[in-house]
C-alpha positions, 0 to 999 in steps of 0.5 A: 492530490497524489504525489504519483507525479514525483515519481517516475513511469516503471517499464512496461513489463515492471508496470504490468507485473506490478499491476497484477499484485493484487488482481484476483487469480491468485490467492493472495491476503489482499484479495480477501481484503479487497484491495485495489491497485490504481497506480505503481510508479518507481517506489510509488504504489497508490492502492484503495480499499473499498468499503464493505461492512464487514470491515467495519469494528464494533462502533461502526468504523473501519477496522484498524487492522484493515487499516493497517493491512491497506498501510502496509500492503501499499508499499509492497509494489512501491518497494518491489518495483526496483528490485530485480525480479525474484528479489525476496523483501518483507515487512520489519517494523510497520509504525501505524498513527490513526488519524481519523476514522472512516465510516461507509467510505472506500480508503486510498492509500498512497506509499513510497520509498524515502529511502534504499540500502542493499538490505533495507528500505525505508518508507511512509504510507498515507490513507484518506478517505475517498469522499473527502481526501480526510486523513486517516492515517499513516504508516512508517516501513522498513523493509528487510531485502534480499536478492532473488 
């Protein structure tokens, strides 16, 4: 079950712009890790981290840094979806809870805005194993926002 239905659809131009965020063609960190956007709506995004053996840590499970990257990155389109083009924003606080472990499976995260202020946006994200929906981790995030 996803949270997508709790969020309004974006206009076509904004939707197309944010769906390109994790697409090849630009050289961003999200491409290095391999993140893929599956859905973006007003104040919401769903993103996938496809399994790759090189994302494992020494114990054989998904590295915590890769999971943290997913939990943070899924919030970027969610936060940006309702900002004017050219607005700048960045994560200023990220609190991650590692709840389970992912082994040899994709991980899917959802991120959503919980509150918007003029210069600060708050959000939450959750990551689950794609095979069984098991909760892997969650995060609470704060973003600083500056108008474009």
